[in-house]
C-alpha positions as CSV (number, residue, x, y, z in Angstrom):
1,M,43.9,-6.2,-26.4
2,Q,42.1,-3.0,-26.5
3,L,39.3,-2.2,-24.3
4,T,36.9,0.4,-25.2
5,V,34.9,1.8,-22.3
6,K,31.4,3.5,-23.0
7,E,30.4,6.5,-21.0
8,Y,27.1,6.0,-19.3
9,D,24.3,7.9,-20.6
10,P,21.3,7.9,-18.5
11,I,18.8,9.1,-21.0
12,E,20.1,6.2,-23.8
13,A,19.9,3.8,-20.6
14,K,16.1,4.8,-20.2
15,K,15.3,4.5,-23.7
16,E,16.9,1.2,-24.0
17,R,14.9,0.0,-20.9
18,E,11.8,1.3,-22.5
19,L,12.2,-0.6,-25.8
20,E,13.2,-3.9,-23.9
21,I,10.0,-3.8,-22.0
22,K,8.0,-3.0,-25.1
23,R,9.7,-6.0,-26.8
24,R,8.9,-8.3,-23.8
25,R,5.3,-6.9,-23.7
26,K,4.5,-8.1,-27.1
27,Q,6.4,-11.3,-26.6
28,Y,4.4,-12.2,-23.4
29,K,0.7,-11.0,-23.8
30,L,-1.2,-9.9,-20.6
31,P,-2.8,-11.6,-18.6
32,L,0.0,-14.2,-18.3
33,S,-1.4,-17.9,-18.7
34,S,-1.0,-19.7,-15.3
35,E,1.9,-21.6,-17.0
36,I,4.2,-18.7,-17.8
37,R,3.2,-17.0,-14.6
38,E,4.5,-20.0,-12.5
39,E,7.4,-20.6,-14.4
40,I,8.7,-17.0,-14.1
41,L,8.1,-17.3,-10.5
42,R,9.8,-20.7,-10.1
43,R,12.9,-19.2,-11.6
44,C,12.7,-16.2,-9.4
45,E,12.5,-18.3,-6.6
46,I,15.9,-20.4,-7.6
47,L,17.7,-17.1,-8.4
48,R,16.4,-15.6,-4.9
49,Y,17.7,-18.8,-3.1
50,E,21.0,-18.6,-4.9
51,G,21.1,-15.0,-3.5
52,D,20.8,-13.0,-6.9
53,A,20.1,-9.3,-5.9
54,S,18.2,-8.7,-9.1
55,I,15.2,-10.3,-7.7
56,M,13.3,-8.4,-5.1
57,S,11.7,-10.0,-1.8
58,N,8.2,-9.1,-3.1
59,Y,8.5,-10.8,-6.6
60,Y,5.7,-13.0,-5.5
61,E,3.1,-10.4,-5.0
62,S,3.8,-8.7,-8.3
63,T,1.1,-8.1,-11.0
64,D,1.3,-9.8,-14.5
65,Q,2.6,-6.8,-16.0
66,E,5.2,-6.2,-13.4
67,L,6.3,-9.6,-13.9
68,V,6.7,-9.2,-17.6
69,D,8.7,-5.6,-17.2
70,D,10.9,-6.8,-14.2
71,Y,11.4,-10.6,-14.4
72,S,10.2,-11.9,-17.9
73,W,14.1,-12.0,-18.7
74,V,14.8,-15.2,-16.6
75,L,12.6,-17.1,-19.4
76,D,15.2,-16.0,-22.0
77,S,16.8,-19.0,-23.7
78,E,20.5,-18.3,-22.2
79,H,19.0,-19.1,-18.8
80,D,17.7,-22.4,-20.0
81,D,20.6,-24.3,-19.0
82,H,20.9,-23.1,-15.3
83,L,17.1,-22.3,-14.8
84,G,15.1,-24.7,-17.2
85,K,15.6,-28.1,-15.3
86,P,14.1,-29.0,-12.0
87,Y,16.3,-27.5,-9.0
88,T,17.4,-29.9,-6.6
89,I,19.3,-29.4,-3.3
90,T,21.8,-32.3,-2.1
91,I,23.0,-31.7,1.4
């Protein structure tokens, strides 16, 4: 097994981030429907409760554009198994 480490390039990372934001803005038109907005917030709340540091404490105060830019990744299908279902806590 051979591991290749790619050197971090901040300029390339910024370009990739801008392309990702552009793609997400096309996918989720502004203003967000109340259904999509509430689902982003619900999934963020689950992740925040679980201690995910990528969800800021003020995510509820985010504008629609900030939600799309910063948190719409929670709607990706790869997260549906974990976040797509109702979240229950058993004590």
